[in-house]
C-alpha positions as CSV (number, residue, x, y, z in Angstrom):
1,X,12.2,-27.1,-16.7
2,X,11.7,-27.3,-12.9
3,X,10.3,-24.2,-11.3
4,X,12.8,-22.0,-9.6
5,X,12.6,-22.1,-5.8
6,X,11.1,-19.0,-4.3
7,X,13.5,-17.2,-2.0
8,X,12.8,-17.3,1.7
9,X,10.7,-14.3,2.7
10,X,9.8,-15.0,6.3
11,X,12.1,-13.5,8.9
12,X,14.5,-16.0,10.6
13,X,13.1,-15.0,14.0
14,X,10.8,-12.5,15.5
15,X,12.3,-9.8,17.8
16,X,11.2,-10.4,21.4
17,X,13.3,-8.0,23.5
18,X,13.2,-4.2,23.1
19,X,16.8,-4.2,21.8
20,X,15.9,-6.7,19.1
21,X,12.9,-4.7,18.0
22,X,15.1,-1.6,17.9
23,X,17.6,-3.5,15.7
24,X,14.9,-4.6,13.3
25,X,13.5,-1.1,13.1
26,X,17.0,0.3,12.4
27,X,17.5,-2.2,9.7
28,X,14.2,-1.4,8.0
29,X,15.0,2.4,8.2
30,X,18.4,1.7,6.7
31,X,16.8,-0.4,3.9
32,X,14.5,2.5,3.0
33,X,17.5,4.9,2.9
34,X,19.5,2.6,0.7
35,X,16.6,1.9,-1.7
36,X,15.6,5.5,-2.0
37,X,19.2,6.8,-2.3
38,X,20.8,4.1,-4.5
39,X,17.9,2.4,-6.2
40,X,17.0,-1.3,-6.7
41,X,20.1,-2.3,-8.6
42,X,22.5,-1.5,-5.7
43,X,20.2,-2.7,-2.9
44,X,22.1,-5.4,-1.0
45,X,22.2,-6.8,2.5
46,X,25.7,-5.5,2.9
47,X,24.7,-2.0,2.1
48,X,21.7,-2.2,4.5
49,X,23.9,-3.5,7.3
50,X,26.5,-0.8,6.7
51,X,23.9,2.0,6.7
52,X,22.4,0.6,9.9
53,X,25.9,0.4,11.5
54,X,25.6,-3.3,12.3
55,X,27.3,-6.4,11.0
56,X,25.8,-8.5,8.2
57,X,25.6,-11.4,10.7
58,X,23.3,-9.3,12.9
59,X,21.1,-8.6,9.9
60,X,21.0,-12.3,9.0
61,X,19.6,-13.1,12.4
62,X,16.3,-11.6,11.3
63,X,16.4,-11.5,7.5
64,X,17.7,-14.4,5.5
65,X,18.3,-12.4,2.3
66,X,17.5,-9.0,0.7
67,X,14.2,-10.4,-0.7
68,X,13.0,-10.9,2.9
69,X,13.8,-7.2,3.7
70,X,12.0,-6.0,0.6
71,X,9.0,-8.1,1.4
72,X,8.8,-6.7,4.9
73,X,8.9,-3.2,3.4
74,X,6.2,-4.1,1.0
75,X,4.1,-5.6,3.9
76,X,4.6,-2.4,5.9
77,X,3.4,-0.3,3.0
78,X,0.3,-2.5,2.6
79,X,-0.5,-2.2,6.3
80,X,0.0,1.5,6.5
81,X,-2.1,2.3,3.4
82,X,-4.7,-0.3,4.2
83,X,-5.2,1.0,7.7
84,X,-5.7,4.6,6.5
85,X,-8.2,3.6,3.9
86,X,-10.1,1.2,6.2
87,X,-10.4,3.9,8.9
88,X,-11.6,6.7,6.7
89,X,-13.8,4.8,4.3
90,X,-15.3,2.8,7.1
91,X,-16.2,5.8,9.3
92,X,-20.0,5.4,9.3
93,X,-20.4,8.6,11.4
94,X,-19.8,10.6,8.2
95,X,-21.8,10.8,5.0
96,X,-20.4,8.6,2.2
97,X,-19.4,11.6,0.1
98,X,-17.3,13.0,3.0
99,X,-15.8,9.6,3.7
100,X,-14.8,9.2,0.0
101,X,-13.3,12.7,-0.2
102,X,-11.3,12.2,3.0
103,X,-10.1,8.8,1.8
104,X,-9.0,10.1,-1.6
105,X,-7.1,13.1,0.0
106,X,-5.3,10.9,2.4
107,X,-4.5,8.2,-0.2
108,X,-3.3,10.6,-2.9
109,X,-1.1,12.5,-0.4
110,X,0.4,9.3,0.9
111,X,1.1,8.2,-2.7
112,X,2.9,11.5,-3.3
113,X,4.9,11.4,-0.1
114,X,6.1,7.9,-0.7
115,X,6.5,8.0,-4.5
116,X,10.3,7.8,-4.6
117,X,10.4,4.8,-2.3
118,X,7.4,3.1,-3.9
119,X,8.9,3.4,-7.4
120,X,12.2,2.0,-6.1
121,X,10.4,-0.8,-4.3
122,X,8.3,-1.7,-7.4
123,X,11.6,-2.0,-9.3
124,X,13.3,-4.1,-6.7
125,X,10.6,-6.5,-5.5
126,X,9.5,-9.7,-7.3
127,X,5.8,-10.0,-8.0
128,X,4.2,-10.6,-4.6
129,X,0.7,-10.5,-6.0
130,X,0.1,-14.2,-5.1
131,X,1.7,-14.1,-1.7
132,X,-0.8,-15.0,1.1
133,X,-0.2,-11.7,2.8
134,X,-1.0,-9.8,-0.5
135,X,-4.2,-11.8,-1.0
136,X,-5.3,-11.1,2.6
137,X,-4.6,-7.4,2.2
138,X,-6.7,-7.3,-1.0
139,X,-9.5,-9.2,0.6
140,X,-9.6,-6.8,3.6
141,X,-9.5,-3.7,1.5
142,X,-12.2,-4.9,-0.9
143,X,-14.4,-5.9,2.0
144,X,-14.2,-2.3,3.3
145,X,-14.8,-0.8,-0.2
146,X,-17.8,-3.0,-0.8
147,X,-19.4,-2.0,2.6
148,X,-18.9,1.6,1.6
149,X,-20.5,1.1,-1.8
150,X,-23.5,-0.5,-0.2
151,X,-24.0,2.6,2.0
152,X,-23.3,5.0,-0.9
153,X,-25.5,3.3,-3.4
154,X,-28.3,1.6,-1.4
155,X,-30.5,1.3,-4.5
156,X,-27.9,-0.5,-6.6
157,X,-28.2,-4.2,-7.4
158,X,-25.6,-6.7,-6.1
159,X,-23.9,-6.9,-9.5
160,X,-23.8,-3.1,-9.7
161,X,-22.2,-2.9,-6.3
162,X,-19.6,-5.4,-7.2
163,X,-18.7,-3.5,-10.3
164,X,-18.7,-0.2,-8.5
165,X,-16.4,-1.5,-5.8
166,X,-13.9,-2.7,-8.4
167,X,-14.3,0.7,-10.2
168,X,-13.6,2.6,-7.0
169,X,-10.6,0.5,-6.1
170,X,-9.0,0.6,-9.5
171,X,-9.7,4.3,-10.1
172,X,-8.3,5.3,-6.8
173,X,-5.1,3.3,-7.2
174,X,-4.5,4.1,-10.8
175,X,-5.1,7.8,-10.6
176,X,-3.3,8.1,-7.3
177,X,-0.2,6.4,-8.8
178,X,-0.1,8.6,-11.9
179,X,-0.6,11.8,-9.9
180,X,2.1,10.9,-7.4
181,X,4.6,10.4,-10.3
182,X,4.0,14.0,-11.5
183,X,5.4,15.2,-8.1
184,X,2.5,17.7,-7.5
185,X,2.2,20.2,-4.8
186,X,-0.1,19.4,-1.8
187,X,-2.8,21.7,-3.3
188,X,-2.6,20.0,-6.7
189,X,-2.8,16.5,-5.1
190,X,-5.8,17.6,-3.1
191,X,-7.5,19.0,-6.3
192,X,-7.0,15.6,-8.0
193,X,-8.3,13.8,-5.0
194,X,-11.4,15.9,-4.7
195,X,-12.1,15.7,-8.4
196,X,-11.7,11.9,-8.4
197,X,-14.0,11.6,-5.3
198,X,-16.6,13.8,-6.9
199,X,-16.5,11.7,-10.1
200,X,-17.0,8.4,-8.2
201,X,-19.6,9.9,-5.9
202,X,-21.6,11.0,-8.9
203,X,-21.5,7.6,-10.4
204,X,-22.6,5.9,-7.2
205,X,-25.5,8.3,-6.7
206,X,-27.1,7.4,-10.0
207,X,-27.0,3.7,-9.6
208,X,-30.3,1.8,-9.5
209,X,-31.4,-1.7,-10.3
210,X,-32.9,-0.6,-13.7
211,X,-29.6,0.9,-15.0
């Protein structure tokens, strides 16, 4: 059987004027409201346009279909989360343990704040794992994580550092996701973040080439 054609994800055109940028921002805000309020099954371009108070034709000037809107929301989430992690984890003015704790706190809180939208987005979006933007995001994040591991575990071998970087990345994302789905209080989320940071810090501290 021939492979199904992937829906167009790129915007039809990029906003240039301030009014165009405001329209795109309004459409994305409306998309978040529709997705959070009505879920993936009822997410359509018509509902997004109605919520934004514009015509569907105006929406189609910038987004060819609902998949393009969802992909843009996914990209924005990647950028927001990635920027926070990169800034905190890459702050070489602070000790590795402090950096990791601050990163975990920020990441866990972000996961909790955005849990309803993230769950709806996960249900609505196709698998964008192999999209070029997704690969670039993962490469950037893993590069920052590996640089952090090198500073936190200077005696570790290259293979240990690679494993530790994967462990850190997977632990943070997996635990953060599960904690967010429990709808914890801010204090509870911070407790989980601090415990996770302490666990990973302890592991990194004991690494040496002979282990």
